[in-house]
N, C-alpha and C positions, 0 to 999 in steps of 0.2 A: 588174280583177284577177280571175283565176280560180284556184280551188283545188280540187284533186281528191285525195282520199285514200281508198283502199280500206282501211277500218279492220278488215275481217274477217281479212285475212292480212298486213297491213302490207307488201304486196309493191309497191305503187305509191304514189308521193307526188310530186306535181309542183306547181310554182307558176309563174304567169305574171303579171307586174306591168307595168302601164302606167308608163312613166318620164317622164311629162310634168310639167314644173314651171311651165308657163305662160310660159317665155321660151326664146329661141333660143340654143343652145350654140355657134353659129358665130361669135360675136363674140370679139375678142381682148382680152387684158388687158395690152397694151403700155404700159409706163411711159415718160413723157417723160424726157429726160436729167436734168432738174431733180428729178423724182421719184426717179429712181435715186440721184442724189447725196444727196438727203435721207435715204433709207434707209441709204445707206452711212455718212453722218455719224452717224446714230443708232447703228449697229453699232460704228463706230470709237470713238466716245466711250465707250460702255459697255465695250468691250474694253480701251481704254487705262486707264480708271478702275480696272478690275479689276487690271491690272498695277501701277498706282500704289499701290493699297492693299497689294498683296503686297510691293512694294518697301519701304514704310514699316514693315510688320510685320517683315520680315527685317532691315531696318536696326536696328530696336530689339533684335532677338534677337542680332545681331552685337555690338552695344554691350554687352549683358548678358554676352556671352561674352568681353568684353575685347578684341574686334577693332575698335578704335576707328577706325582708318583705313578699314577695310572698311565699317564703319557709315556713315562720312562719304560714301563713294562711292555706296553704295546709297541713302542719303538724297538725294543729289544726283540720282540717277536718278528717284526719286519726284518731286522738284521739277520736273525736266524733263518728266516725264509730265503734271504739272499744267499746265505751259506748253502742251504739245501739246493737251490737252483744251480749254484756253482758246482756242487758235487754231481748233480744229475748231468749237467753239460759236459763235465770232465769224463763221466762214464760213457756218455754218448759219443764223444770224440774217440775214446778208446775202442768202442764197438765198431765205429766206422773205419778205424785203422788209420 
């Protein structure tokens, strides 16, 4: 590393840094198909669970507002989301062996 600074008039200030980390940056970070699927399963499960929680929250609110048939439909969507999550988790377990 070199550092030069003319502190008398602050007119010149430069840095030069060696950027060596002890490893080669020419390697690639390619994921296998299975690794990609594993990452996707994690994302899908988290995303689906977020929707499921929202469905149950709004189903309850619909019920409190007296919209009982709508509450029932939103509640069903939450239950179906639970089924989706279960399927995704089962597939992830199978993938991991």
